[in-house]
C-alpha positions as CSV (number, residue, x, y, z in Angstrom):
1,R,-27.4,10.3,26.0
2,G,-26.5,7.1,24.1
3,P,-23.4,5.1,24.8
4,A,-20.0,6.4,23.8
5,V,-19.0,5.3,20.3
6,Q,-15.6,4.8,18.9
7,H,-14.7,5.0,15.2
8,R,-11.8,3.2,13.6
9,D,-10.9,3.5,9.9
10,Y,-10.1,0.1,8.3
11,L,-9.4,0.9,4.6
12,S,-9.3,3.9,2.4
13,R,-8.7,5.0,-1.1
14,S,-8.1,8.5,-2.5
15,W,-8.6,10.3,-5.7
16,R,-7.5,13.8,-6.8
17,W,-10.3,16.1,-7.8
18,G,-11.4,15.1,-11.3
19,E,-9.0,12.2,-11.6
20,M,-9.6,8.4,-11.5
21,T,-6.3,7.1,-12.9
22,E,-4.3,6.2,-9.9
23,P,-6.4,3.8,-7.9
24,L,-7.4,1.4,-10.6
25,L,-4.2,-0.6,-11.4
26,A,-2.8,2.3,-13.5
27,S,-6.1,2.4,-15.2
28,S,-7.4,4.8,-17.9
29,V,-10.7,6.4,-18.4
30,V,-12.6,5.5,-21.5
31,G,-15.8,7.4,-22.1
32,G,-15.9,8.5,-18.5
33,D,-15.8,5.0,-17.1
34,P,-12.8,3.6,-15.3
35,V,-11.2,0.6,-17.1
36,A,-8.4,-1.4,-15.7
37,P,-5.9,-2.8,-18.2
38,P,-5.5,-6.6,-18.3
39,L,-2.8,-7.9,-16.1
40,E,-0.1,-9.5,-18.3
41,P,2.4,-12.0,-16.9
42,L,5.6,-10.3,-15.9
43,A,7.6,-12.8,-18.0
44,A,5.6,-12.1,-21.2
45,E,8.2,-9.7,-22.5
46,G,11.0,-12.2,-22.3
47,E,8.9,-14.9,-23.8
48,A,8.0,-12.7,-26.7
49,A,11.6,-11.9,-27.3
50,G,12.6,-15.5,-27.5
51,A,9.6,-16.8,-29.3
52,A,11.2,-16.5,-32.7
53,V,14.2,-18.6,-31.8
54,A,13.9,-22.3,-32.1
55,P,15.3,-24.2,-29.0
56,A,18.3,-26.4,-29.4
57,P,17.8,-30.1,-28.9
58,A,19.7,-30.1,-25.6
59,A,17.5,-27.3,-24.4
60,A,14.4,-29.2,-25.4
61,E,15.5,-32.2,-23.4
62,A,16.2,-30.0,-20.4
63,T,12.7,-28.6,-20.7
64,A,11.2,-32.1,-20.8
65,D,13.1,-33.0,-17.6
66,A,12.2,-29.7,-15.8
67,P,9.9,-29.9,-12.7
68,P,6.3,-29.1,-13.3
69,A,5.4,-25.4,-13.4
70,Y,4.2,-23.8,-10.2
71,S,0.4,-24.1,-9.7
72,F,-1.2,-22.0,-7.0
73,K,-4.5,-23.8,-7.7
74,A,-3.1,-27.2,-6.6
75,F,-1.5,-25.6,-3.6
76,A,-4.6,-23.7,-2.5
77,M,-7.0,-26.6,-3.1
78,E,-5.0,-28.7,-0.5
79,L,-5.7,-25.9,2.0
80,G,-9.4,-26.0,1.3
81,L,-9.6,-22.7,-0.5
82,G,-11.5,-23.9,-3.5
83,R,-13.8,-20.9,-3.7
84,F,-10.9,-18.4,-3.6
85,V,-9.2,-20.3,-6.5
86,A,-12.5,-20.3,-8.4
87,A,-12.8,-16.6,-8.0
88,L,-9.2,-16.0,-9.2
89,E,-9.9,-18.2,-12.2
90,A,-13.2,-16.4,-13.0
91,A,-11.3,-13.0,-12.9
92,D,-8.5,-14.3,-15.1
93,L,-6.0,-13.6,-12.3
94,L,-4.7,-17.1,-11.6
95,G,-2.6,-18.0,-14.6
96,N,-2.1,-14.4,-15.8
97,Y,-0.9,-13.0,-12.5
98,V,-0.6,-15.2,-9.3
99,D,1.2,-18.1,-11.1
100,T,3.5,-15.9,-13.2
101,C,4.3,-12.9,-11.0
102,E,8.1,-12.7,-10.5
103,S,7.7,-10.8,-7.2
104,P,6.8,-12.5,-4.0
105,L,3.1,-11.9,-3.1
106,T,1.1,-11.7,0.1
107,L,-2.3,-13.2,-0.4
108,F,-5.2,-12.7,2.0
109,A,-7.4,-15.6,1.1
110,P,-11.0,-15.6,2.3
111,S,-12.2,-19.0,3.6
112,D,-14.9,-20.9,1.7
113,E,-17.2,-20.0,4.6
114,A,-16.6,-16.3,3.9
115,F,-17.4,-16.7,0.2
116,S,-20.6,-18.6,1.2
117,R,-21.6,-15.7,3.4
118,L,-21.0,-13.2,0.6
119,G,-23.2,-15.1,-1.8
120,D,-22.9,-14.6,-5.5
121,L,-19.7,-13.0,-6.9
122,P,-20.0,-9.9,-8.9
123,I,-21.1,-10.6,-12.5
124,D,-19.1,-7.7,-13.9
125,L,-15.6,-9.0,-14.7
126,Q,-14.0,-5.6,-13.9
127,V,-15.6,-5.4,-10.5
128,L,-14.6,-9.0,-9.7
129,R,-11.0,-8.3,-10.6
130,E,-10.9,-5.2,-8.5
131,L,-12.4,-7.0,-5.5
132,L,-9.8,-9.8,-5.7
133,C,-7.0,-7.3,-6.2
134,V,-7.6,-5.8,-2.8
135,H,-6.6,-9.2,-1.4
136,I,-3.1,-9.1,-2.9
137,T,0.0,-7.1,-2.0
138,L,3.5,-7.1,-3.5
139,G,6.2,-8.5,-1.2
140,S,6.1,-11.2,1.4
141,L,4.6,-9.9,4.7
142,S,4.6,-12.4,7.6
143,H,2.3,-12.1,10.6
144,A,5.2,-10.6,12.6
145,E,5.9,-8.0,9.9
146,L,2.2,-7.0,9.8
147,L,2.3,-6.4,13.5
148,N,5.0,-3.8,13.0
149,T,3.2,-1.9,10.3
150,R,0.2,0.4,10.4
151,S,-1.1,-0.1,6.9
152,I,-0.5,-1.9,3.6
153,T,-1.2,-1.0,0.0
154,T,-2.7,-3.6,-2.3
155,I,-1.9,-3.9,-6.1
156,S,-5.1,-2.0,-6.7
157,Q,-3.7,0.9,-4.6
158,Q,-6.3,0.5,-1.9
159,T,-4.9,1.0,1.7
160,H,-5.7,-1.5,4.4
161,H,-5.1,-0.4,8.0
162,V,-3.6,-3.0,10.2
163,V,-4.7,-3.2,13.9
164,L,-5.0,-5.6,16.7
165,A,-8.7,-6.1,17.3
166,D,-9.6,-5.8,20.9
167,D,-12.5,-8.2,21.4
168,G,-12.5,-8.1,25.2
169,G,-9.8,-10.6,26.0
170,P,-6.7,-12.5,24.8
171,P,-5.7,-13.6,22.3
172,R,-6.0,-10.4,20.3
173,V,-6.7,-11.0,16.6
174,L,-4.8,-9.2,13.9
175,Q,-7.1,-7.4,11.6
176,V,-6.2,-6.2,8.1
177,G,-8.7,-3.9,6.5
178,S,-12.2,-5.3,7.3
179,A,-11.0,-8.9,7.8
180,S,-9.4,-10.8,10.6
181,L,-6.6,-13.3,10.2
182,V,-7.6,-16.9,11.2
183,E,-4.6,-18.7,9.8
184,T,-1.3,-17.1,9.2
185,D,2.2,-17.5,7.6
186,V,1.4,-20.3,5.1
187,Q,4.5,-20.2,2.9
188,L,4.0,-20.5,-0.8
189,P,6.3,-22.9,-2.6
190,D,9.7,-21.7,-4.1
191,G,9.7,-18.5,-2.1
192,R,6.8,-17.1,-4.0
193,G,5.4,-15.3,-0.9
194,V,3.0,-16.0,2.0
195,L,-0.7,-16.6,2.4
196,H,-3.0,-15.7,5.3
197,V,-6.5,-17.1,5.6
198,I,-9.1,-14.4,6.6
199,D,-12.6,-14.6,7.9
200,S,-14.4,-12.4,5.3
201,V,-14.1,-11.0,1.8
202,M,-12.5,-7.6,2.1
203,C,-14.5,-4.6,1.1
204,C,-13.4,-2.9,-2.1
205,I,-14.0,0.8,-2.7
206,R,-14.6,1.9,-6.3
207,L,-15.2,5.4,-7.6
208,L,-18.2,5.4,-10.0
209,Q,-18.6,9.1,-10.5
210,H,-15.9,11.7,-9.9
211,C,-16.2,15.4,-9.5
212,R,-14.8,18.2,-11.6
213,Y,-11.2,19.3,-11.1
214,E,-12.2,22.8,-10.0
215,Q,-14.6,23.2,-7.1
216,V,-15.9,26.3,-5.3
217,W,-15.4,26.8,-1.6
218,N,-18.6,26.8,0.5
219,K,-20.5,25.2,-2.3
220,T,-21.7,21.6,-2.9
221,V,-19.2,19.4,-4.8
222,R,-20.3,18.9,-8.3
223,P,-20.9,16.4,-9.8
224,S,-21.6,14.7,-6.6
225,P,-19.3,11.6,-6.0
226,K,-20.7,8.1,-6.3
227,V,-18.8,5.3,-4.7
228,G,-19.4,1.6,-5.2
229,L,-18.7,-1.1,-2.6
230,A,-18.0,-4.7,-3.3
231,G,-17.2,-7.5,-0.8
232,E,-18.4,-7.7,2.8
233,W,-19.2,-4.9,5.3
234,R,-21.3,-4.7,8.5
235,Q,-24.6,-3.0,8.1
236,R,-25.5,-0.4,10.8
237,Q,-21.9,-0.6,12.1
238,D,-19.7,0.5,9.1
239,E,-19.7,4.0,7.7
240,L,-18.1,5.5,4.6
241,H,-16.3,8.8,5.2
242,A,-15.2,11.4,2.7
243,I,-12.0,13.2,3.8
244,L,-10.2,16.1,2.2
245,I,-6.5,15.5,1.8
246,H,-3.9,18.1,0.8
247,C,-1.9,16.9,-2.2
248,D,1.5,18.4,-1.2
249,T,1.5,17.5,2.5
250,W,-1.0,14.6,2.6
251,Q,-2.5,16.3,5.7
252,P,-6.2,15.5,6.2
253,R,-8.8,18.1,6.9
254,F,-11.3,16.2,8.9
255,Q,-13.6,19.2,9.3
256,G,-13.3,20.4,5.7
257,L,-16.4,18.7,4.4
258,R,-20.0,18.6,5.3
259,G,-22.2,15.7,4.4
260,S,-19.2,13.5,4.5
261,V,-20.4,10.4,6.4
262,V,-22.8,7.8,5.1
263,P,-23.8,4.8,7.4
264,L,-23.9,1.6,5.4
265,G,-27.3,0.5,6.5
266,V,-30.9,1.4,6.1
267,G,-32.0,4.1,8.4
268,G,-28.5,4.8,9.7
269,P,-26.9,3.6,13.0
270,A,-29.2,1.5,15.1
271,G,-30.4,2.9,18.4
272,E,-28.7,6.2,18.0
273,K,-29.0,9.4,16.1
274,A,-27.0,9.6,12.8
275,H,-23.6,11.2,12.7
276,K,-23.8,15.0,12.6
277,S,-22.2,14.9,9.1
278,F,-25.0,12.7,7.9
279,Q,-28.0,14.5,9.5
280,A,-30.2,16.7,7.3
281,T,-28.6,15.5,4.0
282,K,-29.8,13.5,1.1
283,N,-26.8,11.2,1.0
284,T,-27.9,7.7,0.1
285,F,-26.7,4.1,0.3
286,Q,-28.5,1.6,-1.9
287,D,-27.5,-1.5,-3.8
288,G,-23.9,-1.2,-2.8
289,T,-23.6,2.4,-4.0
290,V,-23.0,5.4,-1.8
291,H,-24.1,8.8,-3.3
292,F,-22.6,11.9,-1.6
293,S,-25.3,14.1,-3.0
294,E,-24.7,17.0,-0.5
295,L,-20.9,17.0,0.0
296,L,-20.0,20.6,0.7
297,I,-16.5,22.2,1.2
298,L,-16.8,24.0,4.5
299,E,-13.3,25.4,5.1
300,K,-11.5,27.8,2.8
301,P,-8.0,26.3,2.4
302,P,-5.3,28.6,3.9
303,E,-3.3,28.1,0.6
304,M,-6.1,30.1,-1.2
305,S,-6.0,33.1,1.2
306,K,-4.4,36.3,0.0
307,K,-0.8,37.0,1.0
308,K,-0.5,39.4,3.8
309,R,2.2,41.9,4.5
310,K,4.9,40.8,6.9
311,K,4.3,42.0,10.4
312,P,6.9,44.0,12.3
313,E,7.7,40.9,14.5
314,D,8.9,39.2,11.3
315,Q,11.7,41.7,11.0
316,L,15.1,40.5,12.2
317,A,17.5,42.4,14.4
318,D,19.6,43.5,11.4
319,G,16.6,45.0,9.7
320,S,16.1,42.2,7.2
321,M,13.0,40.1,7.0
322,S,12.5,36.6,8.1
323,Q,13.3,34.1,5.4
324,Q,10.8,31.5,6.5
325,P,8.5,30.8,3.5
326,A,4.9,31.6,3.8
327,L,2.5,28.7,3.9
328,D,0.4,29.9,1.0
329,G,3.5,30.7,-1.1
330,N,4.9,27.2,-1.2
331,Q,2.0,24.9,-1.2
332,S,-0.6,24.4,-3.9
333,S,-4.4,24.5,-3.4
334,N,-4.8,21.0,-4.9
335,Y,-6.7,18.4,-2.9
336,R,-7.6,14.8,-3.0
337,I,-10.7,13.2,-1.7
338,M,-10.2,10.1,0.3
339,F,-12.9,7.6,1.1
340,S,-12.4,5.5,4.2
341,L,-14.5,2.8,5.7
342,Y,-15.0,3.3,9.5
343,R,-16.3,0.8,11.9
344,R,-18.3,1.9,15.0
345,F,-17.5,0.3,18.3
346,E,-19.8,0.6,21.3
347,P,-17.9,-0.3,24.5
348,A,-19.5,-2.6,27.0
349,D,-21.2,-1.0,30.0
350,G,-18.7,0.4,32.4
351,A,-15.8,0.2,29.9
352,A,-13.8,3.2,29.1
353,P,-14.5,4.6,25.6
């Protein structure tokens, strides 16, 4: 038998059957392809409203004496984050979002070394924008506040799980998604938020091919979902899991799907047999794309079962029937599919799993 293996999910993203609108920055689907709308500055509406009014001379003088506009580029360059700035500029997110957002932001900025390890940035502008958006959250979250939360949601609606990574000894490093924090609580000027430097470019999950809204129990999901990954992940250690989520209760059904695990490496996990949900399937991972070609719904949801007559034990002492609502009478049979990145941990010899 091989060593005990632990799995921990680091980031996830969910879609309703047949839908792709929620996770992509309130995106729309054009010709079957997800397209995220351009991010406009939050102050654009006010600027447009006042554009037709000529400023008074006194106002013009006040504008001339005003301090220079906030520039995240100048601030980040002093921190040695030139490649992060260049990526934001290439994605048109610097002047059109980071500099102009009226809400405080939390920025998880990969170091220049992390970008060097990643190599070339995505050529596709949409992919690059989505990749960078998983590094930005609304609100100012300090290191202490991150310690007190289990997950955060980015502006692209991707969820990052927050954990203290146990690397065998103190100090324990705070991990957000697939990245570890190496420098924390760098305050942005004028109360615009906080920046944390991280050791890798976070992984971004993108749905490339969704399935139909209606699916058949005990049948393979069609069309089979295709998921694109951008950013950095660990080959032979990371896995992408598909999980069934009930829309009303958000309860996961971990055993509800077969063929739901795809290792992100050629040949599957090293030195060990593949996960039972991956064995004997044609699921593939190639060129950053995961194809769940044999994803099958195993369990018939209880919400779809026929209503049964109330049993005698449901009858109360006064002869009336219990008023407790039946499970299948109050919950829909609508489900989402959530894709989560899991990382495998093999404890050292003698360590408890």
